[in-house]
Every structure is written in structure tokens, then in C-alpha cells.
Backbone as CSV, one residue per row, in Angstrom:
resi,resn,N_x,N_y,N_z,CA_x,CA_y,CA_z,C_x,C_y,C_z
1,MET,33.128,-2.131,4.452,34.197,-0.978,5.478,34.795,-1.365,6.449
2,SER,35.928,-0.889,6.884,37.133,-1.584,7.882,36.928,-0.540,9.035
3,ASN,36.671,-1.147,10.043,36.589,-1.162,11.409,37.453,-0.507,11.843
4,THR,38.797,-0.582,11.316,40.119,0.309,11.962,40.217,1.516,11.373
5,ALA,39.933,2.136,12.462,40.459,3.762,12.480,41.718,4.621,12.423
6,THR,42.219,5.062,11.594,42.910,5.681,11.191,43.329,7.500,10.736
7,GLY,44.266,7.762,11.045,43.882,9.634,10.938,43.132,10.102,11.707
8,VAL,43.264,11.447,11.373,42.335,12.164,12.008,41.923,13.448,11.838
9,SER,40.491,13.877,12.127,39.494,15.029,11.695,39.776,16.479,12.946
10,LEU,39.773,17.544,12.328,39.630,18.892,12.781,38.678,19.291,12.638
11,ARG,37.729,18.964,13.079,36.622,20.631,13.187,36.561,22.111,14.025
12,GLY,37.189,23.028,13.470,37.002,24.458,13.804,35.649,24.815,13.266
13,TYR,35.075,25.329,14.443,33.904,26.755,14.321,33.992,28.219,15.022
14,PHE,34.229,28.967,14.542,34.127,30.156,14.358,33.469,31.412,13.920
15,VAL,32.563,32.041,14.731,31.960,32.584,14.500,31.996,34.189,13.808
16,ALA,31.659,34.872,13.311,32.397,36.378,12.167,30.823,37.200,12.712
17,ALA,31.294,38.567,12.921,30.278,39.622,12.966,30.291,39.805,12.238
18,ALA,28.778,40.291,11.467,28.324,41.033,9.910,29.693,42.549,9.563
19,GLY,30.467,42.992,10.167,31.215,44.176,9.598,32.649,42.329,9.256
20,ASN,32.454,41.455,10.035,33.966,40.957,9.903,33.815,40.021,8.935
21,VAL,32.522,39.113,8.556,32.662,37.930,8.123,33.741,38.337,6.514
22,GLU,33.432,39.380,6.008,34.691,39.069,4.489,36.093,39.361,5.247
23,ALA,36.810,39.863,5.807,38.079,39.626,6.946,38.496,38.206,7.194
24,LEU,37.229,38.294,7.711,37.160,35.901,8.279,37.704,35.103,6.675
25,LYS,36.775,35.954,5.936,36.691,34.533,4.409,38.001,35.201,3.669
26,ALA,38.364,35.535,3.990,40.100,36.038,3.406,41.053,35.404,3.779
27,LEU,40.573,35.313,5.319,41.621,34.639,5.987,40.874,32.930,5.435
28,ALA,39.928,32.681,5.437,39.696,31.110,5.304,40.668,30.766,3.829
29,ASP,40.283,31.649,3.158,40.781,31.542,2.073,42.029,31.048,1.870
30,GLU,43.251,32.425,2.697,44.359,32.311,2.321,45.248,30.491,2.947
31,ALA,44.250,30.473,3.891,44.648,29.124,4.175,44.418,28.165,3.647
32,VAL,43.318,28.583,2.895,42.631,27.260,2.060,44.093,26.755,0.473
33,SER,45.015,28.594,0.069,45.455,28.483,-0.954,47.155,27.684,0.101
34,ILE,47.663,27.964,1.043,47.948,27.594,2.009,48.614,25.996,2.056
35,VAL,47.145,25.649,2.044,47.174,24.436,2.424,47.246,23.257,0.910
36,ARG,46.618,23.930,0.296,46.389,23.716,-1.306,48.186,23.168,-2.278
37,ALA,48.746,24.706,-1.870,50.367,24.814,-1.840,50.913,23.025,-1.574
38,ALA,51.182,22.900,-0.091,51.938,21.917,0.525,51.716,20.638,-0.243
39,GLY,50.189,20.692,-0.830,50.210,19.348,-1.852,49.912,18.555,-1.322
40,ALA,49.716,16.965,-2.079,49.231,16.029,-1.436,50.193,15.458,0.096
41,GLU,51.790,15.255,-0.609,52.962,15.303,0.212,52.310,15.789,2.001
42,SER,51.780,16.474,2.014,51.708,17.339,3.144,50.576,16.080,3.690
43,GLY,50.741,14.700,3.718,49.549,14.159,4.669,48.183,14.782,4.914
44,CYS,47.945,15.975,4.055,46.303,16.828,4.960,44.961,16.412,3.259
45,ARG,44.381,15.460,3.843,43.238,14.743,3.330,42.327,15.646,2.498
46,LYS,42.196,16.497,3.378,40.924,17.705,2.667,41.107,18.518,3.637
47,PHE,41.433,19.479,3.761,40.559,21.329,3.924,40.411,22.073,3.688
48,GLY,39.236,22.891,3.690,38.001,23.422,3.842,36.557,24.221,4.207
49,TYR,36.364,24.910,4.189,35.258,25.122,4.804,33.545,24.927,4.579
50,SER,33.126,25.740,5.610,31.541,26.476,4.745,30.920,27.688,5.939
51,MET,30.148,28.046,5.185,29.753,29.108,5.929,28.130,28.665,6.135
52,SER,27.219,28.965,7.258,25.660,29.302,7.661,25.260,31.031,8.487
53,PRO,24.575,31.542,7.497,24.126,32.476,8.133,24.079,32.437,9.748
54,GLY,24.108,33.356,10.212,23.014,33.896,11.473,22.572,35.098,11.744
55,ALA,21.848,35.243,13.196,21.698,36.218,13.856,22.185,37.744,13.734
56,LEU,21.687,38.137,13.001,21.955,39.789,12.543,23.223,40.269,11.840
57,GLY,23.196,39.303,11.075,24.450,39.591,9.922,25.444,38.380,10.236
58,SER,25.521,38.079,11.267,26.680,36.521,11.556,26.311,36.152,10.723
59,VAL,28.250,35.077,10.281,28.559,33.989,9.818,28.925,32.799,10.739
60,THR,28.606,31.789,10.668,29.546,30.802,11.290,30.212,29.905,10.248
61,PHE,31.325,29.647,10.759,32.506,28.921,9.332,32.359,27.768,10.704
62,ALA,32.507,26.771,9.426,32.804,25.579,10.002,33.889,25.160,9.354
63,PHE,35.009,25.029,9.505,36.511,24.574,9.130,36.660,23.212,9.215
64,ILE,36.740,21.676,8.285,37.295,20.712,8.175,38.613,19.974,7.570
65,ASP,39.359,19.644,8.829,40.480,19.183,8.340,40.834,17.734,8.451
66,GLU,41.000,16.885,7.416,41.185,15.260,7.209,42.996,15.612,7.186
67,HIS,43.571,14.022,8.003,45.031,14.029,7.933,45.826,12.530,8.090
68,ASP,46.473,12.127,7.721,46.994,10.931,7.959,47.463,10.802,9.433
69,SER,47.950,11.701,9.792,48.547,11.199,11.380,48.644,12.617,12.039
70,ALA,48.016,12.533,13.229,49.117,13.608,14.283,50.120,14.725,13.905
71,GLU,50.456,14.154,13.110,52.168,14.863,12.616,51.758,15.832,11.113
72,SER,51.300,15.076,11.131,50.477,16.128,9.996,49.674,17.084,10.444
73,VAL,48.790,16.773,11.285,48.514,17.786,11.873,48.498,19.477,12.410
74,LEU,50.110,18.276,12.770,51.239,19.230,13.744,51.371,20.610,12.108
75,ALA,52.463,19.418,11.404,52.656,20.165,10.456,51.886,21.383,9.999
76,ASN,50.219,20.764,9.577,49.555,22.014,8.991,49.159,23.409,9.413
77,LEU,48.996,22.696,11.252,48.855,23.474,11.750,50.258,25.242,11.807
78,ALA,50.703,24.200,11.691,52.369,25.007,11.494,52.145,26.362,10.237
79,ARG,51.916,25.274,9.148,51.618,25.480,8.005,50.570,27.150,8.211
80,VAL,49.963,27.220,8.596,48.681,27.578,8.794,48.210,28.961,9.816
81,HIS,49.228,28.714,10.552,49.970,29.565,11.680,48.975,30.954,11.246
82,GLY,49.280,31.805,10.244,49.817,33.034,10.283,47.795,33.203,9.810
83,PRO,47.786,32.783,9.126,46.035,32.945,8.947,45.135,33.231,10.035
84,LEU,45.652,31.686,10.233,44.879,31.156,12.475,44.663,31.942,13.000
85,SER,46.295,32.363,13.576,46.310,33.681,14.495,45.560,35.070,14.251
86,SER,45.238,35.575,12.972,44.924,36.564,12.366,43.361,36.379,13.247
87,THR,42.793,35.063,12.999,41.187,35.054,13.449,40.764,35.740,14.673
88,VAL,41.489,35.569,15.413,41.319,36.045,17.160,40.464,37.651,16.938
89,ASN,40.911,38.282,15.530,40.929,39.926,15.627,39.776,39.433,14.837
90,VAL,38.872,39.290,14.189,37.347,39.461,13.503,36.254,37.628,13.249
91,ALA,36.840,36.705,14.198,35.647,35.959,14.903,36.339,35.557,16.200
92,ALA,35.196,34.409,16.866,35.319,33.751,17.672,35.258,32.802,17.294
93,LEU,36.616,31.612,18.343,36.437,30.295,18.100,35.723,30.103,18.881
94,THR,34.228,29.151,18.589,33.422,28.820,19.220,33.723,27.280,20.001
95,ARG,34.124,26.515,19.213,34.432,25.199,19.343,35.396,24.742,18.518
96,PHE,36.504,23.360,19.344,37.258,22.954,18.038,37.317,21.588,18.902
97,GLU,37.247,20.649,17.321,37.033,18.833,17.461,38.634,18.117,17.136
98,VAL,39.204,17.361,18.177,39.989,16.455,17.561,39.674,15.351,17.696
99,ILE,39.527,14.577,16.614,38.557,12.710,16.293,39.253,12.062,15.313
100,GLY,40.020,11.332,16.437,40.925,10.201,15.739,41.088,9.257,16.764
101,PRO,41.960,7.908,16.580,41.843,6.946,17.424,42.998,7.647,18.364
102,LYS,43.130,6.713,19.403,43.535,6.989,21.002,45.308,7.220,20.108
103,ALA,45.578,6.377,19.787,47.197,6.270,19.122,47.138,7.901,18.939
104,GLU,46.630,7.915,17.824,47.044,9.247,17.541,46.735,10.818,17.991
105,LEU,45.539,10.663,18.921,44.800,12.203,20.059,46.192,11.845,20.805
106,ASP,46.282,11.297,21.560,47.436,10.822,22.909,48.650,11.810,22.062
107,LYS,49.309,11.956,20.241,50.644,12.730,20.054,50.030,14.256,20.098
108,LEU,48.989,14.995,20.250,48.673,15.810,20.100,47.996,16.498,21.571
109,ARG,47.655,15.545,23.086,47.223,16.149,23.346,47.764,17.192,24.576
110,ALA,48.978,17.104,23.844,50.272,17.924,25.273,50.427,18.989,24.224
111,ALA,50.626,19.230,22.975,50.730,19.847,21.862,50.415,21.455,22.840
112,PRO,51.172,22.522,22.151,50.751,23.783,22.440,49.739,24.501,21.621
113,GLU,50.053,24.039,20.277,49.759,24.609,18.784,48.131,24.026,18.983
114,VAL,47.601,22.699,19.524,46.428,22.204,19.477,45.718,23.001,20.645
115,LEU,46.454,22.682,22.164,46.282,23.323,23.149,45.558,24.433,23.521
116,ALA,45.976,25.525,22.068,45.663,26.817,22.542,44.095,26.715,21.251
117,LEU,43.840,25.955,20.682,42.303,25.918,20.534,40.973,25.478,21.420
118,GLN,41.722,25.400,22.561,40.891,24.095,23.948,40.074,23.556,23.025
119,PRO,40.924,22.634,22.169,40.086,21.607,21.742,39.320,20.657,23.080
120,ILE,38.616,19.814,21.951,37.505,18.502,22.547,37.948,17.618,21.546
121,PHE,38.564,16.573,22.158,38.646,15.378,21.639,37.451,14.280,21.891
122,PHE,37.431,13.736,20.450,36.594,12.366,20.483,37.547,11.230,20.033
123,GLU,37.615,10.336,20.545,38.081,9.336,20.562,37.000,7.752,19.679
124,LEU,38.268,8.078,18.099,37.072,7.069,17.667,37.479,5.497,18.273
125,GLN,36.224,4.775,18.242,35.978,3.725,18.767,35.796,2.511,17.977
126,GLU,37.020,1.567,18.433,36.539,0.531,17.215,35.837,-0.696,17.017
């Protein structure tokens, strides 16, 4: 296994109250469809989500997004802007992580579309 870190991973966690779970699932499915339609040339290695039941019928959605580069992250955020911006109407973003090598993270630290998600940056150690 190589110790050279490449690529950027995003992890977003949204909590939907019981009455909004299906709405958030529809937005998540829309985002997945958009990313899949972009194909492999988009630089997105993986994009999907999982769900975990919470208290009082709420559900936490965990999104995983893996990219070849910071540029791919920015392009993908632009691609899914519609469904992502609509999530604020149905869910609360509780945590957003950006994980990658320093060189790639530095390209994202000042990007408004990333900063709007109030990210926590994790620099991979080599």
C-alpha cells in the first residue's frame, strides 16, 4: 500500500425529521442520478449515501463523495447544487468533512461553495 495520499473525500451528515425523510431521500436520489450521468470522466470515484434511524423517527443520512482532485470536488458541487441547496428545507446539516492531502485541501479552503457547508478539514498524513 502506498503512503502517497491522492484525491479528496467528502463526508456530509444530514438529519431529517420523521416527516421529511422521504423528501431528503428523493433529493439524495436526484443527486446520485446527476453524478452517475456525469460518468467517470467527471473525476468522481464514488458518490452515494446511507441512512441510520434516529430518535423519534428521524433519520441521519451520511453522504460519501470521493474525487480525483479538488477541481473535481468543485465541479461536482456545481453539478449537484440544485438538490444540495434544497436540503436546507428538509434536513439539518450536522457535519461536513473534507479529507485529503494538503495540496488539494488548500485549493478548497477558500472556495465559497465549500465554505458554505462549514467544513472541517482533515489533512491526510503521509
